C-alpha positions in Angstrom: -135.7 -25.7 -131.3 -137.9 -26.2 -128.2 -136.5 -28.2 -125.3 -138.4 -31.5 -125.1 -138.9 -31.0 -121.3 -141.3 -28.1 -122.2 -143.1 -29.8 -125.1 -146.7 -30.9 -124.8 -147.7 -33.7 -127.1 -151.2 -33.4 -128.6 -153.8 -35.2 -130.6 -157.2 -33.7 -131.7 -158.5 -33.2 -128.1 -155.8 -34.6 -125.8 -152.8 -32.9 -124.4 -150.1 -34.7 -122.5 -147.0 -33.2 -120.8 -144.3 -35.5 -119.5 -142.2 -34.1 -116.7 -139.0 -36.0 -115.9 -138.2 -34.3 -112.6 -139.1 -31.2 -110.7 -136.4 -31.6 -108.0 -134.1 -29.0 -109.5 -136.7 -26.2 -109.9 -139.9 -25.0 -108.3 -141.7 -23.7 -111.5 -142.1 -24.9 -115.0 -144.2 -23.6 -117.9 -144.9 -25.6 -121.0 -144.4 -24.4 -124.6 -147.6 -23.3 -126.2 -149.8 -26.1 -127.8 -152.7 -25.8 -130.1 -156.2 -27.2 -129.2 -159.2 -25.7 -131.1 -158.7 -22.0 -132.0 -156.3 -21.2 -129.1 -152.7 -21.8 -128.0 -152.6 -23.1 -124.5 -150.0 -23.5 -121.7 -149.7 -25.8 -118.7 -147.6 -24.9 -115.8 -146.5 -26.5 -112.5 -145.3 -24.8 -109.4 -143.9 -26.6 -106.4 -144.3 -24.8 -103.0 -145.9 -26.4 -100.0 -148.2 -28.0 -102.5 -147.9 -28.7 -106.2 -150.0 -26.3 -108.3 -151.1 -27.3 -111.8 -152.5 -24.6 -114.1 -154.1 -24.7 -117.5 -154.7 -21.4 -119.4 -154.9 -20.0 -122.9 -152.1 -17.9 -124.3 -152.8 -14.2 -124.2 -153.7 -13.0 -127.7 -156.3 -11.0 -129.5 -158.3 -14.2 -130.1 -158.3 -14.9 -126.3 -159.3 -11.3 -125.5 -162.1 -11.2 -128.0 -163.3 -14.8 -127.7 -162.1 -16.4 -124.5 -162.6 -20.1 -124.5 -165.4 -21.7 -122.4 -163.9 -25.1 -121.8 -165.0 -28.5 -120.5 -162.2 -30.9 -119.7 -160.8 -33.6 -117.5 -157.3 -33.4 -116.1 -155.2 -35.9 -114.2 -151.7 -36.5 -113.1 -150.2 -39.9 -113.5 -147.0 -40.7 -111.5 -144.9 -43.3 -113.2 -143.1 -44.2 -110.0 -144.0 -47.5 -108.2 -147.5 -48.7 -109.3 -148.4 -45.8 -111.6 -150.7 -43.8 -109.3 -153.2 -41.5 -110.9 -154.8 -38.4 -109.4 -157.9 -37.1 -111.2 -159.5 -33.7 -110.8 -163.3 -33.5 -110.9 -164.6 -32.9 -114.4 -164.6 -29.2 -115.4 -167.8 -28.1 -117.3 -168.2 -24.9 -119.2 -165.6 -22.8 -117.4 -164.3 -19.6 -119.1 -160.5 -19.4 -119.0 -158.9 -16.0 -119.7 -155.7 -16.0 -117.7 -153.4 -18.3 -115.6 -155.4 -17.8 -112.4 -158.7 -19.1 -113.8 -157.9 -22.8 -113.3 -155.5 -23.8 -110.5 -155.3 -27.4 -109.2 -153.5 -27.7 -105.8 -152.2 -31.2 -105.2 -151.4 -32.3 -101.7 -150.0 -35.7 -102.5 -146.2 -35.5 -103.0 -145.0 -36.5 -106.5 -141.5 -37.9 -107.1 -139.7 -38.9 -110.2 -141.4 -38.8 -113.6 -145.1 -37.8 -113.9 -147.5 -37.0 -116.7 -150.2 -34.3 -116.8 -153.0 -35.5 -119.0 -155.7 -33.0 -120.2 -158.7 -34.3 -122.3 -160.7 -31.5 -123.8 -164.4 -32.5 -123.9 -165.7 -29.3 -125.5 -164.6 -25.8 -126.4 -167.2 -23.0 -126.7 -167.3 -19.3 -127.5 -169.9 -16.8 -126.3 -172.5 -15.7 -128.8 -172.1 -12.0 -129.9 -175.9 -11.7 -129.7 -175.8 -12.7 -126.1 -177.4 -16.2 -126.5 -176.1 -19.5 -125.4 -172.4 -20.2 -126.1 -171.7 -22.4 -129.1 -169.3 -25.2 -129.5 -166.5 -24.7 -132.0 -166.6 -28.4 -132.7 -170.4 -28.5 -133.5 -170.3 -26.3 -136.5 -168.1 -28.4 -138.8 -168.0 -29.0 -142.5 -170.8 -31.6 -142.4 -173.4 -29.1 -141.2 -172.2 -26.4 -143.6 -172.8 -28.8 -146.5 -176.5 -28.7 -145.7 -176.8 -25.0 -145.1 -177.0 -23.7 -148.7 -180.4 -22.5 -149.7 -180.1 -24.4 -153.0 -180.4 -27.6 -151.0 -183.7 -26.7 -149.2 -185.8 -27.9 -152.2 -184.0 -31.2 -152.3 -184.6 -31.7 -148.6 -188.3 -31.0 -149.1 -188.5 -33.5 -152.0 -187.2 -36.3 -149.6 -189.2 -35.2 -146.5 -192.5 -34.7 -148.3 -192.0 -37.6 -150.8 -192.4 -35.3 -153.8 -192.5 -37.5 -156.9 -190.4 -40.3 -155.5 -189.7 -43.2 -157.9 -187.7 -45.7 -155.9 -188.4 -47.3 -152.5 -185.5 -47.9 -150.0 -186.2 -50.9 -147.7 -184.1 -50.7 -144.5 -184.1 -53.4 -141.8 -187.1 -51.9 -140.0 -188.8 -49.5 -142.3 -189.1 -48.1 -145.8 -188.7 -44.6 -147.3 -189.2 -43.2 -150.8 -186.4 -41.5 -152.7 -185.4 -40.3 -156.2 -183.3 -42.3 -158.7 -181.8 -39.2 -160.2 -180.5 -38.0 -156.8 -179.2 -41.4 -155.8 -177.5 -41.9 -159.2 -175.9 -38.5 -159.1 -174.4 -39.1 -155.6 -173.3 -42.7 -156.0 -171.7 -44.5 -158.9 -173.0 -47.8 -157.4 -176.6 -46.5 -157.6 -175.9 -45.1 -161.0 -174.8 -48.5 -162.2 -178.0 -50.1 -160.7 -180.3 -47.9 -162.6 -178.3 -48.0 -165.9 -178.5 -51.8 -166.2 -181.4 -54.2 -166.2 -180.9 -55.2 -162.5 -183.5 -56.3 -160.0 -183.5 -52.9 -158.3 -184.3 -51.1 -161.6 -187.1 -53.6 -162.5 -188.8 -53.5 -159.1 -188.1 -49.9 -158.2 -186.8 -51.1 -154.9 -183.5 -51.1 -153.1 -183.0 -53.4 -150.1 -180.5 -52.1 -147.5 -181.1 -54.7 -144.9 -177.9 -53.9 -142.9 -179.1 -50.4 -142.0 -181.8 -49.4 -139.5 -184.5 -47.0 -140.7 -183.0 -44.1 -138.7 -179.5 -44.7 -140.1 -180.9 -45.1 -143.6 -182.8 -41.8 -143.2 -179.6 -40.1 -142.1 -177.9 -41.6 -145.2 -180.5 -40.2 -147.5 -180.5 -36.8 -145.7 -176.8 -36.6 -146.3 -177.1 -37.3 -150.0 -179.9 -34.7 -150.3 -177.9 -32.1 -148.3 -180.3 -32.0 -145.4 -178.5 -33.8 -142.6 -178.2 -32.2 -139.1 -175.0 -32.4 -137.1 -176.5 -34.4 -134.2 -178.0 -36.9 -136.7 -174.6 -37.3 -138.4 -172.8 -37.9 -135.1 -175.4 -40.5 -134.0 -175.0 -42.6 -137.1 -171.3 -42.1 -138.1 -170.4 -45.7 -138.2 -173.4 -46.8 -140.2 -172.8 -43.9 -142.6 -169.2 -44.9 -143.0 -170.3 -48.4 -143.9 -172.8 -47.1 -146.4 -170.3 -44.6 -147.9 -167.8 -47.5 -148.5 -170.5 -49.8 -149.9 -172.0 -47.3 -152.3 -168.7 -45.5 -153.1 -169.6 -42.0 -151.8 -166.2 -40.5 -151.3 -167.2 -37.2 -149.7 -169.3 -39.0 -147.0 -166.5 -41.4 -146.3 -164.1 -38.5 -145.8 -166.6 -36.6 -143.6 -166.9 -39.7 -141.4 -163.2 -40.2 -141.3 -162.5 -36.6 -140.3 -165.3 -36.7 -137.6 -164.2 -39.9 -136.1 -160.7 -38.5 -135.5 -162.1 -35.6 -133.5 -163.4 -37.4 -130.3 -161.3 -40.5 -129.8 -161.5 -41.6 -126.1 -160.9 -44.7 -124.0 -164.5 -45.9 -124.6 -164.4 -45.9 -128.4 -160.7 -46.1 -129.4 -160.7 -49.9 -130.0 -163.8 -49.9 -132.1 -162.5 -47.0 -134.1 -159.2 -48.7 -134.6 -161.0 -51.8 -135.9 -163.1 -49.6 -138.3 -160.0 -47.8 -139.5 -158.5 -51.1 -140.5 -161.7 -52.4 -142.1 -162.4 -49.3 -144.2 -158.7 -48.3 -144.8 -158.7 -45.0 -143.0 -155.0 -44.2 -142.4 -155.4 -40.9 -140.4 -157.9 -42.5 -138.0 -155.7 -45.6 -137.6 -152.6 -43.4 -136.8 -154.5 -41.3 -134.3 -155.9 -44.4 -132.5 -152.4 -45.9 -132.4 -151.1 -42.6 -130.9 -153.8 -42.5 -128.3 -153.2 -46.1 -127.2 -149.4 -46.2 -127.4 -147.8 -42.8 -127.4 -150.2 -41.4 -124.8 -150.2 -44.6 -122.8 -154.0 -45.2 -122.8 -153.5 -48.8 -123.5 -152.7 -49.3 -119.8 -156.0 -47.8 -118.8 -158.1 -50.4 -120.9 -156.1 -53.6 -120.4 -159.0 -55.9 -120.1 -160.8 -54.5 -123.1 -157.6 -54.6 -125.1 -157.0 -58.3 -124.2 -160.5 -59.1 -125.6 -159.8 -56.9 -128.7 -156.6 -58.9 -129.4 -158.5 -62.2 -129.4 -160.7 -61.0 -132.3 -158.7 -58.5 -134.3 -157.1 -59.0 -137.7 -153.6 -60.4 -137.6 -152.2 -57.6 -139.7 -153.7 -55.0 -137.3 -152.3 -56.8 -134.3 -148.9 -56.7 -135.9 -149.2 -53.0 -136.6 -150.1 -52.4 -132.9 -147.1 -54.3 -131.6 -144.8 -52.6 -134.1 -146.1 -49.2 -132.7 -145.4 -50.4 -129.1 -141.9 -51.5 -130.0 -141.1 -48.1 -131.6 -142.5 -46.3 -128.6 -140.2 -48.4 -126.3 -137.2 -47.6 -128.4 -137.9 -43.9 -128.1 -138.6 -43.8 -124.4 
């Protein structure tokens, strides 16, 4: 079993190494940890300065497809008033070995400290020599719309081929097809199977969605959504998936929202995880806030959040905090 002093805790894009004390040694290398397609290491070396390194583990994957990484890294010293040292953001730097990223720190660190690495993007070079592509931009959502069998459906929507139902969003309208909607959603199927207002008027009002979000919603159901469009409207799509009982869209939103949790969106995502009953997202948000100590970085926002959050959710958060304290 690995010594906990060398273990790096990770979530989808965040790695955190807690170092109790370096007084007894001058060098320490972490156990490997997985982010993206690669295993990684962190190391610290204490000489005249403290040197922090981040590098991928040497393997055939690293040799054939070395990662091109964008990340932020900082060191947080828990002694005194919790000082944090932040390195300037690294953008699109290729890392092959343990000399490609070295951070010399001149400020002496004593006692416990934490090395915090947040991966913003991971890319690999194109074999054809074009621009590097992100490994996180070619997910299952985009693949769903790549099949040639869906091209015709996309044209039907885009070119309004024989549409027979009108969707009214909050700021615009678009034509669609009952058969497609009914086959993708049991709620729409029920609407068109009974003598409801929507069936009689050939109109569906979705007043809680903007036209652009509604268009993205339809594009998903027709298999024609683009990755950037999906990312831009994830929360609206999540709400629509829940409302119209489209399980695969709800799952796609759930999986995607887990991938890029950060300090700016974690509270909103925690609220949505509770609202739409998304257990994995809720757990990851809790880990980010409590286990990784990010709750300390957004104290003001968290205070406002507590004033409006559901009581059960607040209870879950404090239960997580108490468990973290017990294990510290």
